[in-house]
C-alpha positions as CSV (number, residue, x, y, z in Angstrom):
1,M,1.0,-6.9,-10.1
2,T,4.6,-7.6,-10.3
3,N,7.5,-8.4,-7.5
4,E,9.9,-5.7,-8.9
5,A,11.4,-3.2,-6.3
6,P,9.4,-0.2,-6.4
7,A,11.1,3.2,-8.0
8,I,13.3,4.0,-4.8
9,S,14.4,7.9,-4.6
10,P,17.5,9.5,-5.4
11,V,17.7,10.2,-1.5
12,L,17.3,6.5,-0.6
13,K,19.2,5.1,-3.6
14,Q,22.4,6.6,-2.5
15,G,22.8,3.7,-0.1
16,A,20.4,1.3,-0.9
17,N,21.3,-2.1,-0.3
18,K,19.0,-5.5,-0.8
19,R,17.8,-5.1,2.9
20,N,16.6,-2.1,1.6
21,R,15.0,-2.7,-1.7
22,D,13.3,-5.9,-0.1
23,A,12.0,-3.7,2.8
24,A,10.4,-1.0,0.0
25,R,9.2,-4.3,-1.8
26,K,7.0,-5.0,1.1
27,A,6.0,-1.8,2.0
28,V,4.7,-1.3,-1.6
29,A,3.1,-4.6,-1.5
30,V,1.5,-4.1,1.7
31,A,-0.3,-0.4,0.5
32,L,-1.4,-2.3,-2.4
33,Y,-3.4,-4.8,-0.9
34,N,-4.9,-2.3,1.1
35,G,-5.9,-0.4,-1.9
36,W,-3.3,2.1,-2.2
37,T,-1.0,2.4,-5.1
38,L,2.7,4.3,-5.1
39,V,2.6,7.4,-7.8
40,G,6.1,8.4,-7.9
41,P,9.4,7.0,-6.3
42,Y,8.9,5.2,-2.5
43,N,10.5,7.6,-0.1
44,G,11.2,5.2,2.6
45,S,8.8,4.3,5.6
46,D,9.8,7.8,7.1
47,T,9.5,10.0,4.7
48,R,6.0,10.9,2.9
49,S,5.3,9.5,-0.8
50,H,2.4,10.1,-3.3
51,W,0.1,7.1,-3.1
52,K,-3.1,6.7,-5.0
53,C,-6.3,5.5,-3.1
54,E,-7.7,2.7,-5.4
55,L,-11.4,2.5,-3.7
56,K,-12.9,5.3,-5.7
57,G,-11.6,4.7,-8.8
58,P,-10.3,7.8,-10.8
59,K,-12.3,10.3,-8.7
60,C,-9.6,10.0,-6.0
61,A,-6.7,11.9,-5.9
62,V,-3.2,11.6,-5.2
63,I,-2.0,12.3,-1.7
64,E,1.2,12.7,0.3
65,K,1.3,10.2,3.2
66,F,3.7,8.2,5.3
67,Y,3.7,4.2,4.5
68,S,2.7,4.0,8.4
69,H,-0.2,6.0,8.2
70,I,-1.6,3.8,4.8
71,R,-0.5,0.1,5.8
72,G,-2.9,-1.0,8.3
73,R,-2.2,-2.3,12.1
74,K,-2.4,-5.6,13.2
75,K,-4.7,-6.5,15.9
76,K,-3.4,-8.6,18.4
77,D,-5.7,-11.6,17.4
78,G,-3.6,-11.0,13.8
79,T,-6.9,-9.6,11.9
80,V,-5.5,-6.4,10.6
81,V,-7.5,-2.7,10.9
82,P,-7.5,-1.1,7.7
83,S,-5.9,2.2,7.9
84,P,-8.0,5.3,7.4
85,R,-8.6,6.5,4.4
86,H,-9.0,10.0,3.0
87,R,-11.4,13.0,3.4
88,D,-13.5,12.1,0.2
89,C,-13.3,8.3,0.3
90,I,-16.3,6.0,0.4
91,P,-18.2,5.5,3.5
92,S,-16.2,3.6,6.0
93,E,-19.1,1.2,6.4
94,E,-18.4,0.2,2.2
95,R,-15.0,0.2,2.2
96,E,-14.0,-3.3,3.2
97,A,-16.3,-4.8,0.5
98,A,-14.9,-2.3,-1.8
99,L,-11.6,-3.5,-0.9
100,A,-12.9,-7.2,-1.1
101,A,-14.3,-6.4,-5.2
102,W,-11.0,-4.3,-5.6
103,R,-8.3,-7.0,-5.0
104,E,-10.5,-9.3,-6.4
105,Q,-10.5,-7.1,-9.8
106,N,-6.4,-6.9,-9.4
107,G,-5.6,-10.7,-8.7
108,L,-4.8,-9.8,-5.2
109,T,-5.0,-13.1,-3.9
110,E,-4.8,-14.5,-0.5
111,E,-2.0,-16.3,-1.9
112,W,-0.6,-13.4,-4.0
113,A,-0.4,-11.7,-0.5
114,K,1.3,-14.6,1.3
115,D,4.0,-14.7,-1.6
116,H,4.3,-10.9,-0.7
117,E,4.6,-10.9,2.6
118,V,1.6,-9.4,3.4
119,L,0.1,-11.7,5.3
């Protein structure tokens, strides 16, 4: 997993500056930490991009979602409430363990998350 800026859609590229690239990099890192991988260019937070849920492995389809619908939400105590998944994902009671296993398998440690400003 790298810290490179993701591919930015041609629409965003036109006016992309360092702040835009940094925001795109952080958005993709947050999504990745939550078990989503970007498929194709990142279209910005207010436009749908194509994402693949990694919790079910190769059986998960690529879906089109807004970044805000996959990033999760922080509670007042700082803990993150995971985002809802998709229709055919694994049962909700299995998701936390599956996400922890996926993070471990892919080297997405707490240190990685802090380095990528996810936590």
